[in-house]
N, C-alpha and C positions, 0 to 999 in steps of 0.2 A: 387351545393351541393356536388357532388363527389370531386371536387377540394378541398373544405374545409376539407372533411374527409381525403383525401390523405395528405394534409398539416399537419393536426393534428397528424396523424399516423407517418408521417416523423419526426415531432418534438419530439414525444415520443421516437421513436427509436434512434434518435440522442442523446437524454438525457441518454440513456442506454449505449452508446458507451464507451468503456474503454479508459483509458489514455494510450497513446503510450509510450513504453519503449525504452530508448536509448540502443545502442549496449553495452556500458560500463555497464549500469545497469543490462543488461541481464546476464552479467558474474559474478555478485555479488552472492555469496553463501548465502543463508538465512537459519539459524538454528532456531528451535522453542524454544530452551533453551540452557543455558550454559552446556557444558560437558567437559570431560577431553581432547577431541579433540581440544578444544579452549584454553587450559591452557597456551600454549606458544605464543599466539597471543598478539599483541600490541593493547591496547585499545585506540582508537583515539577520543572517545567522545560519549556522549549520542545522541540518535535519538528520536524524537517525531513527528509523522505524523498522519493526520486524513483524512478521506474520507467520503463524504456524500453518502448514499445509498438510492436510491428511490425504488429499488426492494427488493431483499432479503439481509440479513446481510452478506451472503457469497460474494455478489458483492462488498459490502463495504470493506470486508477484502482483496479481490483481489486488489482493487484500492489502499488501504492503503499499501499493500505489494509492489506495484510498486513504490509508493512514498517513501517507506522505502529504496528501492534499489537506487533510485535517490539521496536521502539524503546521503546514504553511499558513493556514487560516489563523491559527493561534498567534502567529507572528505578524499578522496583518499584511501578508504578502499577497501578490496577485499571480505570481509565477513560482514554480519549483523546478529545479534542475537536478537530475540524477547524476551524481558523481561516480558512484560505484554500486554494484549489487552483488551480494554474496549468497550462495546456497549452502546451507548447513544440513547435513544428514545426521540426525541424532539416532535414528534407527530406520528400518525399512518403511514404517508408516508414520514416523515423526520427523517431518522436514520443516525447515525454517528458511525464510527468505528475509535477508537484511538489506535495506537500501540506505545508503548514505547520500545526502543531497544538500542543497542550499535553498533557502527561502529568499526570493528577490521581489523587489517592487519595481516594476517597469513602467507602469501607467499612472 
């Protein structure tokens, strides 16, 4: 019986583990809105990412930001700006965070 409880707890904790971030993605600057600091940056294209959140909505936002950074790396950007963020409640325990943004090259 204890083995079953340990296995269930392990599975739950593994589901809460965050997505690993690459070294290149860790160097991406993320801005929460457009500002004059980004006026001279080259716009490389739009970004749209989503992440499922079993726990709090903050966990979904963190996962989505990691995915946003990875998507910006794929466009050879050095900066990502968040244009909008949506919360979608599919059910009580099935939540989704969607981030719309833009990939920029500023440096």
